[in-house]
N, C-alpha and C positions, 0 to 999 in steps of 0.2 A: 543507722538503718538496721533493724532487727532481721533475723533469719527469714521470717515470714514475708516481710516486705521485699527482701532480696529475691526470694523465690518468685514472688508475684511479678517483680520487674523483669526477671529473666523469662518468665512465662509470656508476658506481653511482648518482649523482644522477639521470642520465637514465633509468636503468632504473626507479628509484623513481617518477619523475615520470610515465613512460609507464604504469606499473602503476596509479597513482592515476587517471590519465585513463581507463584501461580500466575501472576500478571505477566511476567517475562515469558513464561512458557506459552501462554495464550497468545501473546504478541508475536512470538516466533512462529507459532503454528499458522497464524493468519498471514504472516509475510510469506511463508513457504507456499501456502495455498494460492495466494495471489500471484506469486512468481510462477508456479507450475501452470497456472491458467494463462500465463503470458501477458498479464495485465501491465507489468512494468516495462514491457518491451514494445518498440515499434517494429512490426513484423515486415520489414522491407527485404529486398533481395540480399542486402548486406548480411542478414542473419544467417545465410547459408555459406558464408565464407569460412575458410579453415580456422581462422583466428576466433571467430564467434563460436563455432562448434567446439573448439578446444576450451573456450571459456565456459560453455554450458556443461561440458564433461567435467571440468574442475568443480563447478558448483554442485554437480551431482555427487561427486566424490566427497565433498565437504558435508553434504546432507547425510550421506551414509555414515561418515565418521562421527557426525554430531549425534547420531543414534547409538553411539558406542559400538558400532559394528566392526568387529575385528576380523570378520570373514569377508571374502570378496563378494560384491553384489551380484545378484542374479539378473537375467534379462528383464524379468517382471519388475524388479526393484528399480532398475535403471529407467524403465519407461515411466515410473511414478516420479522420478527425480527431475526429468527433463520437461520443459514446457511443451504442452500438447502440440502446438502448431510448429514447433521446431523439430520435434522428434521424427517427423516424416521426411526430413531432408536427407537422411541416410538410413541404411539398413540397421535393424536391431543388433546384429552381430558386430557391426562397426561401432555402434554406441557402446556396447558392452566392452569391447577392446579398449576404447579410449577411456572410459570411466574406470576400468580395472587398472589401467596404467596410472591414472591420477590418484586412485585410491591408495596405491602403493606409495605414492609421493607424500600423501597427507597422513599416513598411518601413524607417524610419530606424534601427531597432534593429539591433545586431549579433546574429549567431546566439547568442552567449553571453548577451547581455542578454535575448533572447527566451526562452531556456531558464530564466533566473533569474526572469523575470516569470511564466512558466508555472508553475514550482514554487511561487512565492509565492502564486499564486491557488489552486492545487489543494491546498496545505497547509492551507487553511481548511476543506476538506471533512471531514465527521465521521470517516470511516475512513481518512484519509490516514496513511501510516506503518504500515499493517497488512500482515501476511502472510495471504493468503487460502487457505482449504482448502474443498473440496467434501465435505460430510458425507453419506454414503449412508444411515446409520441411527444412532439414538441410543437408549440405554436410559432416558434421562430423558424422562418424559412431557411436560415443559414445552417440549421442543424438537421442533418439527415438522420431520421430515426427509423428503426431502432438503432440505438448507439449506446456507448458507455460514457458515463459521467465520472470523472476523477476529481474529487474535491481535495484540495491541499492548500498550502500556504500561498500558492500562486493564483488561487481562485477556483473558478468552475471551468474545468477543461472537458470539452466534449470530443470524444474520440471515435474514430471509425470502428464499427463493430468487428470488422474482420482484420484490418491492418493495425488498428490502435493509433493511427496517425491523427494528429490534432486537427480538428475541424474549426472549432471556435473556442476562444478563451474569454471569460469575463473576470476581471480582477476583483479581489475581495472588496476594494473600495467602491466598486460599482453596486454591490449588493446592499440595498436599503432595507429589505425585509423579505421574509419567506412566510408563506401561509399554506397549510394543508387543507384540502377540501375534497369531498367526493361529489362531483357534479351530477353523476348519473348513478342512481342506486343499483341499476342492473349491471354496472361495470365493476369488475373485481379490482381494478387498479385505481387508487386515489390520485388526485392531482396535487401538484405543488405550484403555487402562484408566487413567482419571484418578481419583486419590484427592483428594477435596475436603473442606474443613473446617478444623479446628484439632487440637491435640494431644488435646483432650478429646472431640471428636465428629467422626467422619469418615464419609464415604459414598463409594461407588464409582460412577463413571459410565463407560459404555463407548461409544465412538464408532467407527464403521466408515468408513474413508476410504482413499484410494489412497496419499497421501503421509504415512503414519503416522510414519515416522522423522523426516521434516522437521518435522512439526507438533510432535513432542516436543522437537526441537532448538531450534526457535524459541521455544517456551514456556519452556524451561529458560534460554535467553538472557535473556528479559525478566524472569524471576523473579530471576536472578542480578543483573541491573542494579538491580532494586528493592531487593534485600538490600544491595548495595553502597551505594546512596543512603541507605538507612536507617542503615547502619553509619557513614557519613560524618556524618550528622546527630548521631549519638550521641557522636562524638568531637570535634565542633566546639564552640567556646565559644558561648554564647547569642547574642552580638552578631553572629556570622557565620551562625548558623542562620537568622536573619531575612532574610538576603540571598539564601538559596536559593529 
């Protein structure tokens, strides 16, 4: 390999590395945004317990350290780190005191370690790893709309708009197809037509939402991943299936 080829290879490696860094940063930004909106959490009375508030304050401190913040956070910054619907459970000064204490505990971490700890903690929340969509209306009487749809490896999860409690779940294996359409030209929100069931029995559900195409894309991605995993299980010997 000559010098020019070596430089070219290193240049390509740098581009790939920078692209991966960009993807990881965007991924983290989206996770933080969903967390602060409270989308990963079920907003029950339990969320106001001392242990939960301490957990939220530690997550706030980790976010601050992940930004390479060597100074103590301000009240305004703390408000930006705590999920909106959790923040009102105690006074701003109390939050600042708790987050300041936790910031001192995590100060020895590098920003990378703080990000890793933050992701490790939020990954335990029920809807972590979901893509979220705001549903305007639904043809299914079991779904009280407006509501939130969380699409993940467990299927289509319809959540209460205020508490984020699960109302209805449709497993991925039930999703036969999705189709976007704009039934009413005067309406600004398109519809998604979802065919649910199996080859013997099917039913149609219509959802009205702004990000109809993206919802179909994400659902198709999860269904494809499920089918690939199933295919892999069918082709592996029994000894290796037990390892999955």
